[in-house]
C-alpha positions as CSV (number, residue, x, y, z in Angstrom):
1,X,11.5,10.8,-17.6
2,X,9.5,14.8,-16.4
3,X,9.5,15.2,-13.0
4,X,8.2,18.1,-10.9
5,X,9.6,18.8,-7.9
6,X,6.6,21.1,-6.1
7,X,8.3,21.6,-2.8
8,X,10.9,22.2,-2.0
9,X,12.9,19.8,-0.4
10,X,16.5,18.5,0.5
11,X,19.6,19.5,-2.7
12,X,20.5,15.7,-2.3
13,X,16.8,14.1,-3.8
14,X,17.5,16.9,-6.8
15,X,20.5,16.3,-7.3
16,X,19.8,12.3,-7.9
17,X,17.5,13.3,-10.0
18,X,18.9,15.8,-12.3
19,X,21.8,12.3,-12.4
20,X,19.3,10.2,-13.6
21,X,19.6,9.2,-17.6
22,X,17.0,10.8,-19.6
23,X,15.8,12.7,-16.4
24,X,14.2,16.1,-16.5
25,X,13.6,18.0,-13.6
26,X,11.9,20.8,-13.0
27,X,12.0,22.7,-9.6
28,X,8.3,24.8,-9.4
29,X,8.7,26.2,-5.9
30,X,5.5,27.6,-4.4
31,X,3.2,27.5,-7.7
32,X,-0.3,28.9,-7.2
33,X,-3.0,25.8,-8.0
34,X,-3.8,27.7,-10.8
35,X,0.3,27.1,-12.5
36,X,0.1,23.2,-10.5
37,X,-2.5,23.2,-13.8
38,X,-0.7,24.0,-16.1
39,X,3.0,22.5,-14.7
40,X,1.2,18.7,-14.4
41,X,0.4,18.3,-18.3
42,X,3.3,16.2,-19.2
43,X,5.5,15.1,-16.2
44,X,5.4,11.7,-15.3
45,X,6.4,12.2,-11.5
46,X,5.6,15.1,-9.3
47,X,7.5,15.3,-6.1
48,X,5.8,17.4,-2.7
49,X,6.5,18.1,1.1
50,X,3.1,19.0,2.9
51,X,2.4,22.3,1.1
52,X,1.4,22.2,-2.4
53,X,-2.1,20.0,-2.6
54,X,-2.2,17.1,-5.3
55,X,-6.2,17.7,-5.9
56,X,-8.8,15.6,-8.3
57,X,-8.0,18.6,-10.1
58,X,-4.0,18.3,-10.9
59,X,-4.0,14.8,-11.5
60,X,-7.2,14.7,-14.0
61,X,-4.3,17.1,-15.2
62,X,-1.2,14.9,-15.3
63,X,-2.3,11.7,-18.2
64,X,1.2,10.7,-18.1
65,X,1.4,10.6,-14.7
66,X,2.6,7.2,-12.8
67,X,3.6,8.6,-8.9
68,X,3.1,11.1,-7.1
69,X,5.8,11.3,-3.9
70,X,5.5,13.2,-0.4
71,X,8.8,13.6,1.4
72,X,7.1,12.9,4.8
73,X,4.8,10.6,6.5
74,X,1.4,12.1,6.0
75,X,-0.5,12.7,2.6
76,X,-3.2,14.6,3.7
77,X,-2.4,16.7,0.8
78,X,-3.1,14.1,-1.8
79,X,-6.6,12.7,-2.6
80,X,-5.8,9.1,-2.9
81,X,-8.7,8.0,-3.6
82,X,-8.6,10.2,-6.8
83,X,-5.1,8.6,-7.8
84,X,-6.3,5.4,-7.2
85,X,-8.9,5.4,-10.2
86,X,-6.3,7.0,-11.8
87,X,-3.2,4.3,-11.6
88,X,-1.4,6.6,-10.3
89,X,0.9,5.3,-7.4
90,X,1.2,7.6,-3.8
91,X,4.3,6.9,-2.3
92,X,5.8,8.0,1.6
93,X,8.7,8.4,3.5
94,X,8.2,6.7,7.2
95,X,11.1,5.8,7.6
96,X,12.7,9.2,6.8
97,X,12.0,11.2,10.0
98,X,11.3,8.3,12.6
99,X,14.1,8.9,15.1
100,X,13.1,12.4,14.6
101,X,9.7,12.6,15.7
102,X,11.0,10.2,18.5
103,X,13.2,12.4,20.1
104,X,11.4,15.6,19.8
105,X,8.7,13.5,21.1
106,X,10.2,12.4,24.4
107,X,12.0,15.9,24.6
108,X,8.0,17.0,24.9
109,X,8.0,14.3,27.4
110,X,10.2,15.6,29.8
111,X,9.6,19.1,29.6
112,X,6.2,17.8,31.0
113,X,8.1,15.9,33.9
114,X,10.8,19.5,34.4
115,X,8.9,22.4,33.1
116,X,12.4,23.6,31.6
117,X,10.7,25.8,28.9
118,X,8.6,27.9,31.5
119,X,11.7,28.2,34.0
120,X,13.2,29.6,30.1
121,X,10.9,32.1,29.6
122,X,11.0,33.1,33.4
123,X,14.8,33.7,33.4
124,X,14.2,36.1,30.8
125,X,11.7,38.4,32.3
126,X,14.4,38.5,35.2
127,X,12.3,36.1,37.9
128,X,13.6,33.2,39.8
129,X,10.9,31.6,40.2
130,X,13.1,27.8,41.8
131,X,9.5,27.4,44.0
132,X,6.4,27.7,41.3
133,X,9.1,25.7,38.8
134,X,9.4,22.4,40.8
135,X,8.9,19.2,38.7
136,X,8.9,15.3,38.9
137,X,10.9,12.2,37.6
138,X,10.4,9.9,34.9
139,X,11.8,6.5,36.7
140,X,9.6,4.5,37.9
141,X,6.4,6.0,35.8
142,X,4.2,5.0,33.8
143,X,4.2,6.1,30.5
144,X,1.6,4.7,28.3
145,X,2.2,5.0,24.4
146,X,-1.3,5.0,22.0
147,X,0.0,3.1,19.0
148,X,3.3,1.5,18.9
149,X,4.6,1.6,15.2
150,X,8.4,3.0,14.2
151,X,8.1,5.9,16.1
152,X,6.1,4.3,18.9
153,X,9.0,1.9,19.6
154,X,11.6,4.8,19.1
155,X,9.9,6.0,21.7
156,X,9.6,3.1,24.1
157,X,13.0,2.3,23.9
158,X,14.1,5.7,24.8
159,X,11.4,5.0,28.3
160,X,12.9,1.9,29.5
161,X,16.2,3.5,29.0
162,X,14.6,6.1,31.7
163,X,13.4,3.5,33.5
164,X,10.2,4.1,33.0
165,X,7.4,0.9,32.8
166,X,6.0,1.0,29.7
167,X,2.2,-0.2,28.8
168,X,1.2,-0.1,25.1
169,X,-3.3,0.2,23.0
170,X,-2.0,-0.9,19.5
171,X,-5.2,-2.8,17.6
172,X,-2.5,-4.6,15.0
173,X,-0.2,-5.2,17.8
174,X,0.9,-8.8,18.4
175,X,1.6,-10.3,21.8
176,X,5.0,-11.7,20.2
177,X,6.0,-8.5,19.0
178,X,5.1,-7.2,22.5
179,X,6.7,-9.2,24.7
180,X,10.1,-9.0,22.5
181,X,10.3,-4.9,23.5
182,X,9.3,-5.5,27.5
183,X,6.5,-3.8,26.5
184,X,2.6,-5.2,28.0
185,X,-0.2,-4.9,25.7
186,X,-3.6,-2.9,26.9
187,X,-6.4,-2.3,25.9
188,X,-6.9,1.4,25.4
189,X,-9.1,1.6,28.8
190,X,-6.5,-0.1,30.2
191,X,-3.9,2.4,29.4
192,X,-6.1,5.6,30.0
193,X,-6.0,4.4,34.0
194,X,-3.0,3.2,34.7
195,X,-0.3,5.3,32.6
196,X,1.0,8.8,34.1
197,X,2.1,9.8,30.9
198,X,0.1,9.1,27.8
199,X,1.4,10.0,23.9
200,X,0.2,9.1,20.8
201,X,1.5,7.7,17.5
202,X,-1.2,6.3,15.3
203,X,-2.4,7.8,11.8
204,X,-5.8,10.0,11.5
205,X,-8.2,8.1,10.5
206,X,-12.0,8.1,11.3
207,X,-11.2,5.1,13.5
208,X,-8.8,7.6,15.5
209,X,-10.4,10.8,15.0
210,X,-11.1,11.8,18.4
211,X,-9.4,8.7,19.8
212,X,-8.9,10.8,22.7
213,X,-11.8,12.9,24.0
214,X,-13.4,14.0,27.3
215,X,-14.8,10.7,27.4
216,X,-11.6,9.3,27.6
217,X,-9.8,12.2,29.6
218,X,-12.5,11.7,32.2
219,X,-10.8,8.6,32.4
220,X,-7.2,9.1,33.7
221,X,-5.0,9.8,36.9
222,X,-6.0,13.4,37.5
223,X,-3.2,15.7,37.0
224,X,-1.8,12.6,33.6
225,X,1.0,14.8,31.1
226,X,-0.6,14.5,27.5
227,X,1.7,14.1,24.6
228,X,1.2,14.7,20.5
229,X,3.7,15.2,18.2
230,X,1.9,12.6,15.3
231,X,-1.7,14.8,13.9
232,X,-3.4,16.9,14.9
233,X,-6.9,15.5,16.0
234,X,-6.4,11.8,17.2
235,X,-6.8,14.3,20.9
236,X,-10.2,17.0,20.6
237,X,-8.7,20.1,21.4
238,X,-11.8,21.2,23.1
239,X,-11.3,18.6,25.0
240,X,-7.6,19.4,26.4
241,X,-8.1,22.8,26.8
242,X,-10.8,22.1,29.4
243,X,-9.1,19.5,30.7
244,X,-5.9,21.3,31.5
245,X,-8.1,24.1,32.8
246,X,-9.1,22.4,35.3
247,X,-6.2,19.9,36.9
248,X,-7.7,16.7,35.3
249,X,-4.4,17.1,32.7
250,X,-1.9,18.5,34.7
251,X,0.7,19.2,31.7
252,X,0.5,19.0,27.2
253,X,3.2,19.3,24.7
254,X,1.5,19.3,21.2
255,X,3.2,19.6,18.0
256,X,0.6,19.0,15.7
257,X,-2.9,20.8,15.6
258,X,-6.2,20.2,14.5
259,X,-6.0,23.0,11.8
260,X,-2.7,23.9,11.3
261,X,-1.0,26.4,11.4
262,X,-2.5,26.9,14.9
263,X,-4.4,29.9,14.9
264,X,-3.3,33.0,17.0
265,X,-6.2,33.6,19.2
266,X,-6.4,29.4,19.9
267,X,-6.3,29.3,24.1
268,X,-3.8,26.7,23.4
269,X,-1.5,29.9,23.4
270,X,-2.5,30.6,26.9
271,X,-2.0,28.1,29.5
272,X,0.6,27.8,31.1
273,X,0.8,23.6,31.2
274,X,1.4,23.4,28.2
275,X,4.5,23.1,25.3
276,X,3.6,23.8,22.4
277,X,5.9,23.6,18.8
278,X,5.1,23.8,15.4
279,X,5.0,21.0,13.5
280,X,9.0,20.4,13.9
281,X,8.9,16.4,14.6
282,X,10.4,15.9,11.4
283,X,12.4,19.3,11.7
284,X,16.2,18.0,11.2
285,X,18.9,18.5,9.0
286,X,19.3,14.6,9.3
287,X,15.6,14.0,9.0
288,X,15.6,16.1,5.9
289,X,18.5,15.1,4.2
290,X,16.5,12.0,4.7
291,X,13.0,11.9,2.9
292,X,14.4,14.1,0.6
293,X,17.3,11.8,-0.4
294,X,14.7,8.8,0.0
295,X,11.8,10.1,-2.2
296,X,13.8,10.7,-5.1
297,X,15.5,7.3,-5.1
298,X,11.3,5.8,-4.9
299,X,10.7,7.7,-7.6
300,X,13.6,6.7,-9.9
301,X,12.7,3.3,-9.0
302,X,8.9,3.3,-10.2
303,X,9.9,5.2,-13.1
304,X,13.5,3.5,-14.4
305,X,12.4,-0.2,-13.1
306,X,9.4,-0.4,-11.1
307,X,10.4,-1.2,-8.0
308,X,7.8,0.2,-5.7
309,X,8.4,0.9,-2.6
310,X,6.4,2.4,0.8
311,X,3.1,2.4,-1.7
312,X,-0.2,3.9,0.4
313,X,-2.5,2.6,-2.6
314,X,-0.9,-1.0,-3.2
315,X,1.4,-3.5,-2.3
316,X,5.3,-2.4,-2.5
317,X,8.0,-4.2,-4.2
318,X,11.3,-3.5,-3.8
319,X,14.0,-4.8,-5.3
320,X,14.6,-8.6,-3.8
321,X,10.7,-8.8,-3.8
322,X,10.9,-7.8,-7.2
323,X,13.1,-10.2,-7.9
324,X,11.9,-13.2,-6.0
325,X,7.9,-12.1,-7.0
326,X,8.3,-10.9,-10.8
327,X,8.0,-15.0,-12.4
328,X,5.0,-15.1,-10.2
329,X,3.4,-11.8,-11.7
330,X,3.8,-13.0,-14.9
331,X,2.4,-16.3,-14.4
332,X,0.0,-14.1,-12.0
333,X,-1.2,-11.8,-14.8
334,X,-0.9,-14.3,-17.4
335,X,-3.1,-17.4,-15.6
336,X,-5.9,-14.1,-15.1
337,X,-5.7,-13.2,-19.3
338,X,-6.1,-16.1,-20.1
339,X,-8.9,-17.4,-17.4
340,X,-11.1,-13.6,-18.8
341,X,-11.0,-15.1,-21.9
342,X,-12.8,-18.1,-21.2
343,X,-15.1,-17.7,-19.1
344,X,-18.7,-15.1,-19.9
345,X,-17.9,-11.5,-19.8
346,X,-20.3,-10.8,-16.8
347,X,-18.4,-13.3,-13.8
348,X,-20.3,-12.8,-9.9
349,X,-16.7,-13.8,-8.5
350,X,-12.6,-14.2,-9.4
351,X,-11.4,-17.1,-6.6
352,X,-7.7,-17.5,-6.5
353,X,-5.7,-20.6,-4.2
354,X,-2.2,-20.6,-4.0
355,X,0.2,-23.6,-3.1
356,X,3.3,-24.7,-2.0
357,X,6.3,-22.5,-1.5
358,X,3.8,-20.0,-2.2
359,X,2.1,-19.9,0.8
360,X,4.9,-18.9,2.9
361,X,4.9,-15.5,0.3
362,X,3.1,-12.3,0.7
363,X,1.5,-12.7,-2.4
364,X,-0.8,-9.4,-2.7
365,X,1.3,-8.8,-5.4
366,X,0.7,-11.6,-7.3
367,X,-3.4,-11.6,-6.0
368,X,-2.9,-7.8,-8.4
369,X,-1.5,-9.0,-11.0
370,X,-3.3,-11.3,-11.6
371,X,-6.5,-8.9,-11.3
372,X,-4.4,-6.6,-13.7
373,X,-4.8,-9.6,-16.5
374,X,-8.1,-10.3,-15.7
375,X,-9.3,-6.9,-16.5
376,X,-6.4,-6.0,-19.7
377,X,-9.2,-6.9,-22.5
378,X,-11.6,-5.2,-20.5
379,X,-10.6,-1.7,-19.5
380,X,-7.5,-1.1,-22.0
381,X,-4.2,0.8,-20.8
382,X,-6.1,2.2,-17.7
383,X,-5.7,-1.4,-15.5
384,X,-2.7,-1.5,-13.4
385,X,-1.9,-2.3,-10.5
386,X,-3.5,0.0,-8.1
387,X,-6.8,1.0,-9.4
388,X,-7.7,-2.8,-10.6
389,X,-8.9,-3.9,-7.0
390,X,-11.3,-0.8,-7.8
391,X,-12.3,-1.8,-11.1
392,X,-13.1,-4.8,-10.4
393,X,-14.9,-3.6,-7.9
394,X,-17.2,-0.8,-10.0
395,X,-17.7,-4.2,-11.8
396,X,-19.7,-5.7,-9.0
397,X,-16.5,-8.6,-9.1
398,X,-15.5,-9.8,-5.5
399,X,-12.0,-11.6,-5.0
400,X,-11.6,-14.1,-3.0
401,X,-8.0,-15.5,-1.9
402,X,-6.9,-18.7,-0.8
403,X,-4.1,-20.3,0.6
404,X,-4.0,-24.4,0.9
405,X,-2.1,-26.4,2.4
406,X,-3.4,-29.5,0.9
407,X,-0.6,-31.4,-0.9
408,X,-0.2,-30.6,-5.0
409,X,2.4,-32.2,-6.9
410,X,3.6,-28.7,-7.7
411,X,7.1,-26.6,-5.8
412,X,4.3,-23.7,-6.4
413,X,0.6,-23.8,-8.2
414,X,-2.1,-20.6,-8.2
415,X,-5.4,-21.7,-9.1
416,X,-8.1,-19.2,-11.1
417,X,-11.0,-19.4,-10.9
418,X,-14.0,-17.3,-12.5
419,X,-17.4,-18.6,-10.8
420,X,-20.1,-17.5,-13.2
421,X,-23.7,-15.9,-12.4
422,X,-24.8,-18.8,-14.0
423,X,-23.7,-21.2,-11.6
424,X,-20.7,-22.3,-14.1
425,X,-16.4,-21.7,-13.4
426,X,-14.0,-21.2,-15.8
427,X,-10.8,-22.1,-14.1
428,X,-6.8,-22.4,-15.2
429,X,-4.4,-23.3,-12.7
430,X,-0.2,-22.5,-13.6
431,X,3.5,-23.0,-12.1
432,X,6.8,-22.3,-12.8
433,X,9.1,-24.7,-14.6
434,X,13.1,-24.8,-15.9
435,X,16.0,-22.8,-14.9
436,X,13.9,-19.5,-16.5
437,X,11.1,-20.5,-14.0
438,X,8.5,-20.4,-17.2
439,X,5.1,-19.7,-17.1
440,X,2.8,-23.2,-17.6
441,X,-0.8,-24.5,-18.1
442,X,-0.6,-27.7,-16.0
443,X,-4.8,-28.1,-15.8
444,X,-7.5,-26.4,-17.6
445,X,-11.0,-26.2,-16.4
446,X,-10.3,-28.9,-14.3
447,X,-8.5,-30.9,-16.7
448,X,-4.9,-31.3,-16.8
449,X,-2.6,-30.3,-19.4
450,X,0.8,-29.2,-20.1
451,X,1.5,-25.2,-22.6
452,X,3.5,-23.0,-21.9
453,X,1.9,-20.3,-21.1
454,X,2.7,-17.3,-23.3
455,X,1.5,-16.4,-26.8
456,X,-0.9,-17.9,-29.3
457,X,-3.6,-20.4,-27.6
458,X,-6.6,-21.6,-28.6
459,X,-8.7,-23.9,-26.5
460,X,-10.7,-26.8,-27.7
461,X,-13.4,-28.7,-26.3
462,X,-14.8,-31.5,-28.2
463,X,-16.1,-34.5,-28.2
464,X,-13.2,-37.4,-27.9
465,X,-14.0,-38.6,-31.5
466,X,-11.0,-40.1,-33.6
467,X,-9.9,-37.9,-36.7
468,X,-10.0,-34.7,-34.6
469,X,-6.8,-34.0,-34.4
470,X,-5.8,-34.1,-38.1
471,X,-9.8,-32.3,-38.9
472,X,-7.6,-29.3,-36.5
473,X,-4.4,-29.6,-37.7
474,X,-5.4,-29.2,-41.6
475,X,-7.8,-26.7,-41.4
476,X,-5.4,-24.3,-39.3
477,X,-2.5,-25.9,-42.2
478,X,-4.8,-24.6,-44.7
479,X,-5.2,-21.5,-42.9
480,X,-1.0,-21.2,-42.8
481,X,-1.3,-21.2,-38.8
482,X,1.7,-23.0,-37.1
483,X,1.2,-25.0,-34.9
484,X,4.1,-24.9,-32.3
485,X,2.1,-27.3,-29.5
486,X,-0.4,-28.9,-29.0
487,X,-2.0,-30.4,-25.8
488,X,-4.5,-32.9,-24.9
489,X,-6.6,-33.9,-21.9
490,X,-9.3,-36.3,-21.5
491,X,-11.4,-38.0,-18.6
492,X,-12.7,-41.1,-20.7
493,X,-12.4,-42.5,-23.7
494,X,-15.7,-41.4,-25.7
495,X,-16.7,-38.5,-23.5
496,X,-15.1,-34.8,-23.6
497,X,-11.6,-34.2,-24.3
498,X,-9.5,-31.1,-24.4
499,X,-7.1,-29.8,-26.9
500,X,-4.7,-26.4,-26.0
501,X,-2.9,-25.4,-28.8
502,X,-0.3,-23.0,-29.0
503,X,0.3,-21.4,-32.0
504,X,2.2,-19.5,-34.0
505,X,0.0,-16.5,-35.6
506,X,-3.8,-15.9,-35.0
507,X,-5.9,-18.3,-37.0
508,X,-8.7,-16.4,-39.4
509,X,-12.1,-15.8,-38.2
510,X,-13.4,-18.0,-41.3
511,X,-11.0,-21.0,-39.4
512,X,-13.0,-20.2,-36.6
513,X,-16.4,-20.3,-37.1
514,X,-15.8,-22.9,-38.9
515,X,-14.2,-24.9,-35.9
516,X,-16.7,-23.3,-34.0
517,X,-19.6,-25.2,-36.4
518,X,-18.0,-28.2,-36.0
519,X,-20.6,-31.0,-34.8
520,X,-17.7,-32.7,-32.6
521,X,-16.6,-29.0,-31.4
522,X,-18.4,-28.2,-27.8
523,X,-16.1,-24.8,-27.5
524,X,-13.4,-23.1,-29.5
525,X,-11.8,-20.0,-28.5
526,X,-8.6,-18.5,-29.2
527,X,-6.4,-16.7,-26.5
528,X,-4.1,-14.1,-26.5
529,X,-1.8,-13.7,-23.2
């Protein structure tokens, strides 16, 4: 496995990669875009920070690439959409710089309360300006946190230690979580109108771009203090500059900007009530060691063991999760590929239903496994856990997922139904049985069966009449195909019967055609799991 370290990460991270058996590590810092296209031609993984751009062109030049690891939180320098289309995992390290960024944020908040940087500058200029450098106290002031994720939560803890009242706006924040953290969950307008200090901790998305604009600032208390150590573009810089000049915003602290590096001519540099830092959120020795080693470990896990953590374009599966979900992933993939082989080529939807213990599990990865199974014979090796939803979307297949609390005879049960355009449904249900958690088929097209979900299957629907089992067995014997197991099912005597036969080898085309041409056989399909 070849790993390209395109940006300088912690030496501990590089050392970890070099220690892995079968890994070849290349360090290529400062490569030009043209050089990068040559470097990636035979690599399986790329590690970057924020300097190297992993564009669609770079991804197209790397046919063996499995994973891009970003030592940091933001993945702005990676074309995630193009990576997803090519089945490349994109991972980041969201936890390694949490404390560093929270502490820098609170440093800015303190500097917004007490003008320490301005006082230091005046002292170096030979001044003693106590009168114009007075500040305020954080005690009993209200801090509004926009986004209460990992970093926002850590800022909240520090604010509470200073005796501040903490308001939080986060559309995904559960009331129970807010209560446990002793913060007040409010809508954005409520936060803007009540807060003395405001700090933002959200990713930059279409929904958060310019979330704090001129209209939002106009709702704030006059003299509010505003801070951004998250992502440039959440606060509209032109609106902030105008508000700083007018006094609507009394002070601001910024570590991130709409365009980086911040232009030398930016008006922000000239305002006395702004403290600026050059994107130092993760710039501590501890944070850099943490994210460098963390991304190296994550890349190793993907290449060596299939464990996926902190992926931004697919469900993450850690070692514990993989151990728990592994048998379900196998079962799901087999159910998906079986139903695909039984159903017509074109379907409108895949309906997935989970029962029993699976209701309490995060089944996102299992759903991906079913999708990959469905696509295995459609898209070949190009389909994987990363791009399966996109490939199905392009085929016009919608995916419906349901968790059912209805009673079932099984501890866990998965159903995969393919809804064809003509209104017909083709389905399979499976579960895990025995000490080895073996995948078993328990229902096919609405009929109960008992068959191992493995290897080669022959599925036959026929008119229920004497001699059919003997006919099928004789035909397969003549074709030198051994029957490993046979499951029989029928709903009523004389109607349609079902045979699910586990085979040791594949029947010949002539044998399959003979089965299909028999007057009593309605369906005869060979499936490979």
